N, C-alpha and C positions, 0 to 999 in steps of 0.2 A: 198429373198428366191430362192433357185435354180431351174434351169429349170426343173429339175426332179420332184420336189415337187409342181410345178404349176399344174401338171395334177393331179387333186385330186384322180383319181381312181388308182394312181400308188403308191406303197409302196416300198421304197428304202431299201436295206440291205447292211450294212457294219459293219466291225469289229471296235470295240472302245474300249478304256481302261479308267478305272474309279478308284478312290481311295476310301477305306472304311477302317477306323481305322488304318490307317497308312500303309495299305498293297495296292499294285496296282493289279488290275484284269482285265481281258479281257473278252469281250462279244460281242455278235452279236445283233446289234441294228436295230430295224425296224422303220422307220420314214414315216409319211404320213400327209395328210391334211385332216381334217373332220370337216365339219360345219364351214370352215373358220379358224380353228385353227390348229397350227402345234402340231402334236402328236408324241411321241416315246414310244418304249417299247423294254426292254433289254431281251435277251435269252441267255442261257448257250451254245447252239449248234446251227450250221447252219441249220440243218434239223428242230429244232423247229421253227426258225425264217421263213424258207420257208413256212412251214405248216401254221403259222399264217398269212404270207403276202398273201398267196393264198386265205384263207378265207376271210381276209379283203378286198382285191381287188375285190372279188365277191360282197361283202357288198357294197363297194363304187360304184362299177360299176351298181349295181341293184337300187342305189338311184335314177337314172335317166332313168331307163329303165322300160318299161312297163312288168310286169310279167304275165306269162301265168298261167291259173288255171289248174293244173294237180292233178288228184286223185292218190294217192300213199300211201303205206303201211309205207313209211318211215318216221320218226319223223324229227322235224326240224333241229335237229343237224346232223343226217344222210344226209338230203338234202344238207345242207351247205358243208358237207365233200365231197359229190358226185360232187357237183359244182365245188369246189377246185380241185377235182382230173381230171375232164374234162379240167379245164383250164390248169393244168400242162401238161397233155398229148398233148394238142393242137390238130392238125390235122394229127399227124404222126402216133399215135396209138389210138386204141379204148379202152374204159375201159375194155371191155371183154378180149381183148388181154393181157392187163396188168394183170388183174386177173388170167388168165389162166398160164401166165408166172410165176407169184409168186407162185401159187399152185404146179406148177411142179418142182420148184428149192427150195422151202422152206418147211419144214415140222416140225411143232412144235413137241417137245418130248411128248411121251405119258404119261409122269409123270413129276412132278416137284421135283427138289432136291434143298436142301438148300446149301447155300455158306459153312456152317460148315461141312456138310456131304460130299460135293465135295472135301473139303480139306483133309478130313479123308481118302478118296480113292486116292487122288492125291500123297500124300507123300509116302506112301508105293510103288506106282507104280514107283516113281522116284528112290527109293531105289532099286528096282529090276532092274532098267535101269543102275545101277551102279554109279549113281551120289554119290559123296563123302560125308561123315557124316557131314563135316563142313557146306557144301552147303545145305544139308537136314535141319539143324538146322536153317541155315538163312532163308530159304523158309518157314519153320514152324513158326518162328517168325513174319515174314513179313505178312503172310497170317492170322496169328492169330489176328494181329492188325487191319489188313484190315477188316476182318469179324466182329470184334468188332466196328470198325467205322461204318460200313454199318448198323449194328444192331441198334446203337445208333441213326443214322440219320433216320432210319424208325419208330422210337417210337412216338405213339401218347400221348396225355396227361396222360392217365392211365399207360402207358408204363414208361414214364419219372418219374412218382411218384414211380413205383416200383424200377427203377434204382437207384434213390436217397435213398430209404429205404435200398437197398442192400449195396450201398456204406457206408452209415452210420454204418450199422452192421459189415462190414468187417473192417472198421476203428476201431471200438470198439475192435474187435477181435485181432488187431494187436497192440493195444496201449501198451505202456510201463508199466511194472509193477514197484512198489516201489524199489524192489531189483535190478532190471535191472538198474534203474536210479541211485541208489546208486552205483553200480559198475562203472558206466560211469562217476560219479562225481569226482572232485578233492578231494584228500584225506583229506584235511583240512576241507572240508564241510560234509564229509560222516558220521561221527559219529552224528552230530546234525540232519542230515535227518533221519537216522535210528532210533534215539530217538523218533522223532515226529512221525514216522511210527508206532512205538511200542504203542505210547500213543493212536493213532487212533485205533490200534488193528486189522487192515485189510490189508492183503497182495495184494489184488485184485487191477487191474488196476484202477477200479472205485474210489478207495480210494485216489488216486494221488491228486485230487482237493482238499479234505479235509486236506491232509497232507500239502500242499502248504499253506493253510489258516493259519495253526499254526506255521509256520516257520518264521524265521527273513527274512528281505528284501535280505539280502546277499545269504543265504542259498536258498531262494526261486528262486532268479534268477539263481544261479547255477544249481539247479534241473531243472528249465525250460529250460536252455541251453542243459543240458544232455538229457532231455526227447525229445527235437526237434531232437538232433543229432541221437537218435534212430529211432524215428518215421518217420523221412524224407525219410529213406530208405525202410520203410515198407508201404508206401502209396499203396493203392491197385491199380493194373494196371486195365485198362478199360476192358480187356479182362477177368479178374478175376471176375469183377462185372457182366459182360455179361453172364458168365457161370452160375451165381446164378439165373439170371432173364430169360434166354432163354426159359426154359420149362414153365414159366408162361405166357409169351408174345408170344411166337412162334419165330421160327428162320426165317431169310430172305432167300427168294428164289434167287437161282443162277440167274435167268432171270432178277432180278432187278439190277444186275451189269451193270453200263452204263459208258460211257466215262466221263461225269460230275461227277459221284460218285468217280471214280478213281482218277480224277484230283483234287477233293476236299480233298481226302485223303492225296494225295502227297503234297498239299499246307499245310496240318495240321501238317505235320512233322516238327520236331524242333531239333535244335542243342543240345549239351550237357548242355547248360546253361538253356534250358528249355524255352527260349525266342526267340532267333533268328530263323529264317527259316533254315531248314537243308540245308546242302551243295548240290551243283548240282551232285556231285558223289552219295551222299545218294539218291537224287531224281531218278538218272539213274539206280542205283542198285535196288531200291525198285520198280520202274516201270517194270524193266526186270524180276523180281520175279513174279509180277501180270501177265505180259504178258505171261509168261511160263505157269502159272496156266490156264488162260483164253485159251490159245492155246490148252492146253490138253483137257479141257472141250469142246472145240468146234471140237475136232477131229471126223473124220468120224465114228470111233467106238462108240462114244458117242452123238454127236450133241446135248449136252446140252445148248450150246450157238450158236449163229449165228456168225457174223463177230466179230473178236476180239476187244472188246471195249477198250482195252489198245493201240492198234496200232496208232490211230490218236494222241495220247499224244506226246508232244514235248520231244525229248531226247537231252539234252545239250552236247556240246562239252566241255570237261574238259581238261585243260591243266595242265599236270602232274609236269611240272617244272623240275628243277634240283634236282636229288635225293639226301637226306641227305647221307653224307659219311664222316667217320673219318679220320682225318689226320694220319700220321705215329706216331706222338708224342701223339695224343690221344689214338690211338689203343695200343700203348706201356705202357701208363698210366693205361689204363683200364686193361690190362693183368696183370701187376704187381701188382696192387691194388686186382684184384681177387686172385692172388697167395697168398696173406697174409691174405685175408678175410675168416673167419671161417675155417681156417686151410686149405685153398685152395680147398674147396669142390665143388666150382663152375668152376674150371679150365676147365674140360672137356666140360662143357655146353657152355661157351664162346669160347673156342678154336675152337670146332666144328663150331660154328655159324660164327665165324670171319674167320678162316682159311680154312674151308670147304664149307661155304656158305650154311649150312643147315638151312632150314626155321624153325623159332621158333613158338611160340603159342602152346596152348594146344592140337590143332590138327595137328601141324605142324610135319615135318620130324624129326626133332631133338628129339621130345618127342616120336614118334613112334618108332625110332631107339632105344631109351634108354629102351623101354618095350619090344623090340622084344626078343623073346625066343633064337634066335641065334646071339645076339648082339656081343659076343666075336668073332664070325667067320665073322660077317659083317664088323667090324673094323679090318682089315687084316694088322697088323704091319709088318708081314714077307714079304708081297708082296706090301706093302705100298699103299694099297687102301681101300676106303670105298665102300662097295657094297650097293646101295640104291635100294632095292627091290621093285616091282611094288606096294606092299601093303604099303610100306613107302612113295613112292614119291607122290607128289601132282598130277603129270600128269599120274600116273598109268603106267609109263614106267621105265624100268630098266636103271640105269646109274652108273658110277664109279666116284668117286672123289679121285684124287691122295692125298695121304698123304705125304706132302713135308716135308723136314728136321725139319723145326721149329715147325709144328704141331706134328710131331713125339715126339720131346722133351717134349712138353707140355702134351701129352698123357702119356708118360712113367715116368715122374718125379713126378706125383700127383696121388693120389687115383683115382680109376677107375669109381666111379659112375657118371653117367651123370646127373642124377636126384636124389640127396640125399634127406634124410628126411628134410621137411621144405623148400625144394627148392623154392617153390612159393614165400614165403615171402623173401627169400635171394635174388632171382633174382629181385624182385621189388625194393629192397633196392639199389642194385648196379645200376639199370637202372635209379632210381631217382636220385642217386649221380652224375652220369654221363649224366643225360638228354637224355637218349638214346631213340630215336624214334622206332616205331614198327619193321621196317625192315632195320634200319641203318647198323647192322652188315652184312647182306647179301649185301646191296649196296656197302659196303666197299670192300668186297670179290670180286665182279665183277670189280669195278673200279681199284683196285690194281692189279688184275690178268691181265686185259688188258693192263694196263701200263707197268708191269714187263715182260709179255710174248708175248705181241704184237699179239694176236691171239683171234678175236672174235669167231671164230669157236669153239675153245678148250674150251673157257670160257662157251659158250652155252652147250656144251656137259657136262662139269662137273657140271655146276650150274643148269641144268635142265630148260633152257629158250630158247628162239628162238634168232637166230642171229639178226633179226630185232630189238627186245627190247634192245639187248646189244649195237647195233649201235646207236640207238635213245637216250639212257639214260646214257651210262656208259663210252663213249669214252672221252678222255681227261680230266678226272675228277682229275687226278694226273699224275706227270711226270715219266719218265722211272725210274730215280734215286729213286723217292719216292716209286715207286712199288717195287724196288729191296730191299729197306730198309725195307719195311713192311714185306717180306717174311724171314727177319733175326731176327724178334722179337721173343726172346727165353727166357726161364725162367733164373732167376738170377743164377749165379754159386754156387755150393756147395750143391744143392738139391739132396737127395738121390733118386736113380732111383727105382721105384716100378713097377713090372710087372702088367699088366692088368689081372683082374680075369674073 
C-alpha cells in the first residue's frame, strides 16, 4: 500500500483510464482507507472528486477526533459541507471572505432559459452578425442534436416511456406503403406483390405484414429488401422524437449544460457507418459549435451561463496530410469525358471548378455564381477575368480569377449553363465514375497553378486562400512541366463555338 494511503485520513486523487463495452474512458479516481479496507470511487470531473475528497477527509478525520456539541440551525448535510469548505480554505481565507467574493462576482440570472429557447435566439443573432448560411445550417444541426441528447439524458422513467411511445408512433408514420415497396422491387417480382396487395384489399402501410404472409418466399424476401431500403432512410431522428415529447415532459434548462454532458455528447458521435466513433475532425468541429453557443450565452449581455463548459474539453490536433490532387492525365480524361457526357452540359461546371478553382457544393462559389443575376457580366470573356463578388466569395471578399486560354476555350465551345436541369444527378454520376473527393478539383487548381506559374502569392489571390495554406499544402505536388501541360488541356478540335448567353 502506498505511503499516501497509509494515512487513513488522506484521500488521494488521480486521473485513471478504464474500459467499458469496448471503449476507453478517462475519469478522476478518489482512493482512501476506511476501516482497514482500500476503497475507490470514480468521478467525471476533478471538481466533483475534490468535493467528495474534502467531505470524506473530514469524516475520516472525525473518526478519531472528539467532536464538540454545537447548537446549530444547519442540517447534517450542511454541517458536512461547511466543514469541507473550512478545510479547503485552510488558514488563508475565512468562509465569510469566500462567500462575499462569490456574491460579488457571480449573479445567477433572474430567470431560467431552456437550451432549445437559447438556440432559437442564438441562430438569428449569428445571422445578423453576418455568419454565412452554410455555417448557420451547421450550427443549427449541431445544436439541434446536442439539445436532443441533453433532453434524453435528463429523462426519468416516465419521460423514457413517453419517448419510446413517440418513437414507435413516428416509425409507423414513416413506414413504407405497399405501393412504395412495389416501385422499389425488381420488375420480375412486382406483379406478384401487387396481386397479393389487391387480394388483401388495403393499401395502408399496416397491411404490409398481411401481404407478406400470402406471398411466396422469393417475393417475400424481395419485398422485405425493398421495404428495408426505404425505411432505413426514414428512421426518425432523435431530435424529431424530442420535438414530440418536449411539451409533455418539459425542456432542459441551459444551466444544466455541463462539461461532462458536452463530453458525453461528443463521445456519442458516430462515423457514417453508424458504429465507429466520429473522426477527430468531427469532434473538433462539433466542440467548436457548442463552444461558440456557450460563449454567446455567457456574454455579459446575457449571463445565462457562467464559465464556458466547453472550454475544458480537449481539442485534437488533426493532420490534414497531403491533399488529393488529379494528375494531368486524369484531368484531361475527366474533361474529355465531360465534353461527351449528356451533350457537354456539365463542361462549364467542371471547367470553372478545375481551371478557376471555384468552390463547389450547394452553398459554394460555383453555385452562387451560376445563380447570380449578373452572371454574364461576372464571367467577363472580353477582359478574360471572373469577378467573384463578396456575396459569392466564401470569405466575403472580392477577388478576380484570370480566365486563361484553355478555360476560355472550354467556356466558349460549349453551351453556357453552369447548372443545367438535373445537374445534381449528373454531377454525382461523373464524380462517382472518376472517384472525385469533395475538394479534389480545387486542390488540383492550386497545385497546378503553383507548379506552372511559381507564385504562391498570385495563387492565394486568385483562389481566395492564404499564402500560409498554399505553402503548407500545395507546394511540389506537381512538376513545372506537369503544371504547364495542365493549362494546355483544351477541347478536342472541331467543336463549334457558341457564345455565352
